[in-house]
C-alpha positions in Angstrom: 107.1 -40.7 -63.2 106.2 -37.8 -65.4 106.4 -34.2 -64.3 103.0 -32.6 -64.7 104.1 -29.0 -64.1 103.8 -28.4 -67.8 100.2 -29.5 -67.7 99.5 -27.3 -64.7 101.1 -24.3 -66.5 99.2 -25.0 -69.7 95.9 -25.1 -67.7 96.7 -21.9 -65.9 97.0 -20.1 -69.2 93.5 -21.2 -70.4 90.6 -18.9 -70.4 87.8 -21.3 -71.4 85.5 -22.6 -68.6 85.5 -26.0 -70.1 87.5 -27.8 -72.9 88.7 -31.2 -73.9 92.3 -32.4 -74.6 93.0 -35.7 -76.3 95.6 -38.0 -74.8 98.0 -37.2 -77.6 97.7 -33.4 -76.9 98.4 -34.0 -73.2 101.4 -36.1 -74.1 102.6 -33.2 -76.3 102.1 -30.7 -73.4 104.0 -32.8 -70.9 106.6 -34.0 -73.5 106.2 -37.6 -72.4 104.0 -40.6 -72.9 101.1 -41.0 -70.4 101.1 -44.2 -68.4 98.5 -46.9 -69.2 96.8 -45.9 -66.0 95.7 -42.7 -67.7 93.1 -44.7 -69.6 91.2 -45.2 -66.3 88.7 -42.6 -65.3 89.9 -42.8 -61.6 93.4 -41.8 -62.6 92.1 -38.3 -63.7 89.2 -37.8 -61.3 90.2 -34.9 -59.2 87.2 -35.3 -56.9 87.9 -38.9 -56.0 90.1 -39.8 -53.0 91.2 -36.2 -52.3 93.7 -37.5 -49.7 95.5 -39.6 -52.4 98.1 -37.3 -53.9 98.8 -38.0 -57.5 100.8 -35.5 -59.6 98.4 -35.3 -62.6 95.5 -34.6 -60.2 97.5 -32.1 -58.2 98.5 -30.3 -61.5 94.8 -29.9 -62.4 93.8 -28.8 -58.9 96.6 -26.2 -58.7 95.5 -24.8 -62.0 91.9 -24.5 -60.8 90.4 -27.3 -63.0 88.5 -30.4 -62.4 89.5 -33.2 -64.8 87.2 -36.0 -66.0 88.2 -38.7 -68.5 85.8 -38.9 -71.4 83.8 -42.1 -71.8 85.1 -42.7 -75.3 88.6 -43.1 -73.8 89.9 -40.5 -76.1 90.7 -37.6 -73.8 90.0 -35.6 -70.7 87.5 -32.8 -70.1 88.8 -29.9 -68.0 86.3 -27.7 -66.3 87.1 -24.7 -64.1 86.6 -25.7 -60.4 84.8 -22.4 -59.7 82.5 -22.5 -62.7 78.8 -22.8 -62.1 77.1 -26.0 -63.3 74.5 -25.3 -65.9 70.9 -25.8 -64.6 68.7 -28.2 -66.6 65.0 -27.9 -66.4 
């Protein structure tokens, strides 16, 4: 199992409200390969099954970010948990 403290620390240093990291970038940050499960949206989704503790989700939550895997399967969008959602008219 990978240690996601490095991801948590990286996220804590970010100032952007929202940004995307590719899987290769995340692997570089954690200095390890992501498991195949990282390809599934549910593996990253910090709002799903909050009682299910998973280290990658916990790292995001502790850093104050909500993570969502991109539909193109190429990365993960991180958005500050306290950021206001844009309003569309």
